[in-house]
Each structure stands twice: as C-alpha cells, then as structure tokens.
C-alpha beads as a LAMMPS data file, in Angstrom:
LAMMPS data file: protein, C-alpha beads

190 atoms
189 bonds

1 atom types
1 bond types

-500.0 500.0 xlo xhi
-500.0 500.0 ylo yhi
-500.0 500.0 zlo zhi

Masses

1 110.0

Atoms # bond

1 1 1 280.820 350.438 -216.750
2 1 1 279.155 349.709 -220.379
3 1 1 279.806 346.098 -221.771
4 1 1 280.059 344.128 -218.341
5 1 1 278.254 340.679 -219.511
6 1 1 275.881 338.816 -217.712
7 1 1 277.417 336.221 -215.490
8 1 1 276.031 332.529 -216.426
9 1 1 274.433 332.077 -212.992
10 1 1 271.803 334.705 -213.767
11 1 1 270.389 332.620 -216.527
12 1 1 268.848 329.788 -214.373
13 1 1 265.307 329.476 -213.127
14 1 1 264.635 330.449 -209.212
15 1 1 263.853 327.835 -207.002
16 1 1 262.054 328.592 -203.896
17 1 1 260.876 325.515 -201.800
18 1 1 259.307 324.706 -205.405
19 1 1 260.065 324.984 -209.275
20 1 1 258.900 328.920 -209.941
21 1 1 257.913 329.954 -213.466
22 1 1 259.789 332.696 -214.269
23 1 1 260.171 334.740 -217.793
24 1 1 263.280 334.034 -219.977
25 1 1 265.390 337.005 -221.178
26 1 1 265.319 337.255 -224.962
27 1 1 269.373 337.717 -224.943
28 1 1 271.105 336.193 -222.118
29 1 1 274.469 337.900 -223.558
30 1 1 273.150 341.268 -223.969
31 1 1 275.342 343.746 -222.201
32 1 1 275.056 344.853 -218.906
33 1 1 274.598 348.935 -218.121
34 1 1 275.200 348.207 -214.208
35 1 1 276.901 346.219 -212.057
36 1 1 274.926 345.521 -209.534
37 1 1 273.818 341.729 -209.077
38 1 1 270.126 340.581 -209.790
39 1 1 267.851 339.328 -207.358
40 1 1 267.735 335.665 -206.798
41 1 1 264.694 335.602 -208.742
42 1 1 262.214 337.189 -211.174
43 1 1 259.067 338.138 -208.910
44 1 1 255.816 337.172 -210.491
45 1 1 252.763 337.896 -209.126
46 1 1 250.775 334.601 -207.629
47 1 1 254.025 332.249 -208.477
48 1 1 256.656 333.269 -206.210
49 1 1 256.774 335.358 -202.905
50 1 1 256.231 339.033 -203.076
51 1 1 259.840 340.720 -203.083
52 1 1 258.831 343.199 -200.131
53 1 1 255.827 341.821 -198.008
54 1 1 256.860 338.289 -198.008
55 1 1 259.043 337.164 -195.309
56 1 1 260.831 334.733 -198.327
57 1 1 261.037 337.894 -200.373
58 1 1 264.126 338.863 -202.171
59 1 1 263.587 342.435 -200.863
60 1 1 262.362 341.387 -197.673
61 1 1 263.374 343.816 -194.613
62 1 1 265.523 346.121 -197.197
63 1 1 264.380 349.612 -197.222
64 1 1 262.743 350.964 -200.151
65 1 1 265.134 352.570 -201.968
66 1 1 264.629 356.677 -202.387
67 1 1 266.816 357.343 -205.814
68 1 1 267.622 360.891 -206.544
69 1 1 266.618 363.000 -209.242
70 1 1 269.073 363.659 -212.360
71 1 1 269.033 365.906 -215.003
72 1 1 267.991 363.394 -218.518
73 1 1 271.524 364.740 -220.162
74 1 1 273.470 362.704 -216.676
75 1 1 271.716 359.342 -217.102
76 1 1 274.773 357.520 -217.541
77 1 1 275.643 358.646 -214.037
78 1 1 272.461 357.281 -212.682
79 1 1 272.906 353.903 -211.510
80 1 1 269.439 353.012 -210.403
81 1 1 268.409 354.642 -214.117
82 1 1 271.110 352.095 -215.468
83 1 1 270.178 349.491 -213.395
84 1 1 266.387 349.691 -214.170
85 1 1 267.528 349.174 -217.970
86 1 1 269.287 346.078 -217.131
87 1 1 266.472 344.620 -214.890
88 1 1 264.056 345.643 -218.141
89 1 1 266.537 343.908 -220.324
90 1 1 266.873 340.457 -218.691
91 1 1 262.970 340.085 -217.898
92 1 1 263.339 341.526 -214.096
93 1 1 259.834 343.215 -215.129
94 1 1 258.523 343.563 -211.849
95 1 1 261.539 344.999 -210.194
96 1 1 261.942 347.191 -213.464
97 1 1 258.956 348.729 -212.625
98 1 1 259.956 349.258 -208.929
99 1 1 263.429 351.364 -209.630
100 1 1 261.803 353.335 -212.803
101 1 1 259.022 354.589 -210.523
102 1 1 261.363 355.716 -207.686
103 1 1 262.638 357.553 -210.399
104 1 1 259.723 358.865 -211.848
105 1 1 258.541 359.890 -208.170
106 1 1 261.909 361.604 -208.003
107 1 1 261.934 363.548 -211.234
108 1 1 258.341 364.685 -210.876
109 1 1 255.348 363.547 -212.700
110 1 1 254.538 365.944 -215.410
111 1 1 258.033 366.689 -216.626
112 1 1 259.337 365.251 -219.746
113 1 1 261.652 363.131 -217.896
114 1 1 258.798 361.707 -215.694
115 1 1 257.086 361.311 -219.155
116 1 1 259.627 358.871 -220.704
117 1 1 260.019 356.700 -217.173
118 1 1 256.082 356.334 -217.252
119 1 1 256.660 354.543 -220.641
120 1 1 259.667 352.615 -219.437
121 1 1 257.102 351.426 -216.635
122 1 1 254.499 350.811 -218.890
123 1 1 256.062 348.684 -221.216
124 1 1 257.395 346.753 -217.920
125 1 1 254.310 346.097 -216.901
126 1 1 252.930 345.545 -220.415
127 1 1 255.863 342.425 -220.792
128 1 1 254.761 340.886 -216.975
129 1 1 251.349 340.956 -218.147
130 1 1 251.614 338.920 -221.413
131 1 1 254.365 336.800 -219.632
132 1 1 251.137 335.969 -217.517
133 1 1 248.560 335.835 -220.288
134 1 1 247.060 338.819 -219.899
135 1 1 247.427 339.914 -223.514
136 1 1 244.518 342.736 -223.295
137 1 1 246.091 344.493 -220.688
138 1 1 249.547 344.240 -222.344
139 1 1 248.461 345.613 -225.266
140 1 1 246.978 348.739 -223.301
141 1 1 249.501 349.476 -221.487
142 1 1 252.238 349.034 -224.807
143 1 1 250.253 351.437 -226.864
144 1 1 250.124 353.883 -223.927
145 1 1 253.441 353.925 -223.272
146 1 1 254.061 354.184 -227.444
147 1 1 251.996 357.432 -227.097
148 1 1 253.834 358.508 -224.268
149 1 1 257.197 358.394 -226.688
150 1 1 255.670 360.402 -229.276
151 1 1 255.945 363.355 -226.544
152 1 1 259.909 362.761 -226.266
153 1 1 262.659 363.831 -228.324
154 1 1 264.186 360.998 -230.826
155 1 1 266.969 360.664 -228.766
156 1 1 266.572 360.462 -225.083
157 1 1 268.639 359.527 -221.964
158 1 1 270.925 357.296 -224.388
159 1 1 267.710 355.530 -225.870
160 1 1 267.047 355.939 -229.640
161 1 1 263.116 356.590 -229.013
162 1 1 262.047 356.023 -232.718
163 1 1 263.983 352.366 -232.974
164 1 1 262.500 351.094 -229.871
165 1 1 259.198 352.701 -230.960
166 1 1 259.690 350.613 -233.851
167 1 1 260.465 347.371 -232.094
168 1 1 257.791 347.917 -229.642
169 1 1 255.164 348.106 -232.981
170 1 1 257.020 344.808 -234.023
171 1 1 256.593 343.403 -230.972
172 1 1 252.644 344.078 -230.627
173 1 1 252.327 342.501 -234.438
174 1 1 254.059 339.354 -233.518
175 1 1 252.563 336.556 -232.321
176 1 1 256.210 335.219 -230.658
177 1 1 256.500 336.828 -227.321
178 1 1 259.936 338.189 -227.302
179 1 1 260.345 341.627 -225.516
180 1 1 261.872 344.304 -227.174
181 1 1 265.503 344.853 -225.853
182 1 1 266.566 348.312 -224.809
183 1 1 270.060 349.462 -225.939
184 1 1 271.686 352.520 -224.472
185 1 1 274.187 355.215 -226.689
186 1 1 276.463 356.774 -224.914
187 1 1 275.786 360.109 -227.246
188 1 1 272.909 360.993 -228.949
189 1 1 272.985 359.611 -232.596
190 1 1 271.887 362.989 -234.199

Bonds

1 1 1 2
2 1 2 3
3 1 3 4
4 1 4 5
5 1 5 6
6 1 6 7
7 1 7 8
8 1 8 9
9 1 9 10
10 1 10 11
11 1 11 12
12 1 12 13
13 1 13 14
14 1 14 15
15 1 15 16
16 1 16 17
17 1 17 18
18 1 18 19
19 1 19 20
20 1 20 21
21 1 21 22
22 1 22 23
23 1 23 24
24 1 24 25
25 1 25 26
26 1 26 27
27 1 27 28
28 1 28 29
29 1 29 30
30 1 30 31
31 1 31 32
32 1 32 33
33 1 33 34
34 1 34 35
35 1 35 36
36 1 36 37
37 1 37 38
38 1 38 39
39 1 39 40
40 1 40 41
41 1 41 42
42 1 42 43
43 1 43 44
44 1 44 45
45 1 45 46
46 1 46 47
47 1 47 48
48 1 48 49
49 1 49 50
50 1 50 51
51 1 51 52
52 1 52 53
53 1 53 54
54 1 54 55
55 1 55 56
56 1 56 57
57 1 57 58
58 1 58 59
59 1 59 60
60 1 60 61
61 1 61 62
62 1 62 63
63 1 63 64
64 1 64 65
65 1 65 66
66 1 66 67
67 1 67 68
68 1 68 69
69 1 69 70
70 1 70 71
71 1 71 72
72 1 72 73
73 1 73 74
74 1 74 75
75 1 75 76
76 1 76 77
77 1 77 78
78 1 78 79
79 1 79 80
80 1 80 81
81 1 81 82
82 1 82 83
83 1 83 84
84 1 84 85
85 1 85 86
86 1 86 87
87 1 87 88
88 1 88 89
89 1 89 90
90 1 90 91
91 1 91 92
92 1 92 93
93 1 93 94
94 1 94 95
95 1 95 96
96 1 96 97
97 1 97 98
98 1 98 99
99 1 99 100
100 1 100 101
101 1 101 102
102 1 102 103
103 1 103 104
104 1 104 105
105 1 105 106
106 1 106 107
107 1 107 108
108 1 108 109
109 1 109 110
110 1 110 111
111 1 111 112
112 1 112 113
113 1 113 114
114 1 114 115
115 1 115 116
116 1 116 117
117 1 117 118
118 1 118 119
119 1 119 120
120 1 120 121
121 1 121 122
122 1 122 123
123 1 123 124
124 1 124 125
125 1 125 126
126 1 126 127
127 1 127 128
128 1 128 129
129 1 129 130
130 1 130 131
131 1 131 132
132 1 132 133
133 1 133 134
134 1 134 135
135 1 135 136
136 1 136 137
137 1 137 138
138 1 138 139
139 1 139 140
140 1 140 141
141 1 141 142
142 1 142 143
143 1 143 144
144 1 144 145
145 1 145 146
146 1 146 147
147 1 147 148
148 1 148 149
149 1 149 150
150 1 150 151
151 1 151 152
152 1 152 153
153 1 153 154
154 1 154 155
155 1 155 156
156 1 156 157
157 1 157 158
158 1 158 159
159 1 159 160
160 1 160 161
161 1 161 162
162 1 162 163
163 1 163 164
164 1 164 165
165 1 165 166
166 1 166 167
167 1 167 168
168 1 168 169
169 1 169 170
170 1 170 171
171 1 171 172
172 1 172 173
173 1 173 174
174 1 174 175
175 1 175 176
176 1 176 177
177 1 177 178
178 1 178 179
179 1 179 180
180 1 180 181
181 1 181 182
182 1 182 183
183 1 183 184
184 1 184 185
185 1 185 186
186 1 186 187
187 1 187 188
188 1 188 189
189 1 189 190
C-alpha cells in the first residue's frame, strides 16, 4: 500500500462547464498511502460546485462517510486516515477536512487522538484559506493547529510531529505559498 504513486490524470485542473481555479499539489510525485481514487476536482468555496449540496458536486447523493474509531497505534490500518493524508498532500484540503472531521467525531473530541486530528483539520483549512487569499485566517488556523501539536507525542500516528511543526513554521515565514507535505513512517522513528 505504501509507495503507490499518483496517476498523471490526477495532475490536471478540473473543468466543470468552465475553467475552475484549483490549488495544485506541491509535489505531484509524492507517494500515496491509499489506493482510493481522488475526487474529480478539488472543492474551492465560491469557485466550483459544492461536493454534497450541488447536483454537479463530486459527492452529490453519496452517503456521508461514517468512519470507525481506531487505536492511534493502528493508524496504518485505517483507510480513512491514510486517504485523509493523501487528500491533504495533494491539495484536496476541503475533502481532507471532511475525512478528518469524521474521524475526529469517531475517536472523540477530548482525546489525544482527537486533539491531533483537530490539528490536521486546522492545517487543511489553513491551506484552503491561504489559497483563497485570507492570510489572517490561515495564520490563526496554523497557529492553533501548531499549539495543538505541542500536546502530542513526538511521533504520532505515523508522523514525526517535530518535523511537521518545523515545516509549518517555515511555511508561515515563507512568502511563497507551499503547503508542507505530510510523510508517514510505518514505525516510530525513536
């Protein structure tokens, strides 16, 4: 499952009756962690059809996903979690937010795992806000998510939290918008 590369057709900009401006992934050759296909377009509020509410949306009429809770050390067995990471890394930030929010509800808001997922939700939302030009909101979301990571062990759910935090700090300081990518490690690096 680890190491599956993205097919070239995922790299194109979606067209739905007209050209749609979408974010582009930082690295289209980044490894995938899930084999689930990406939606046909990246939802950007105000730019293209709402995925669930609009009849032209990529998830219209599909049931809301109801992911199952899992133990944090079993992250590599959660297809939803792996798919959420892929969505994040390939700039499907709204879709990523939705997947992680479902997991957040499943594991509990006031748990260590819930806190961690809330941070990932905030990073996805921050990237989307940044893309839309709302830099102040993006900065607040990044700061809040980074604060949440301070309450997380160094290595958690496949992520080197210290490296992610450092990449996020660099991202905040860099005027060239490039969302930091998330690399998963099968085992703790400790």
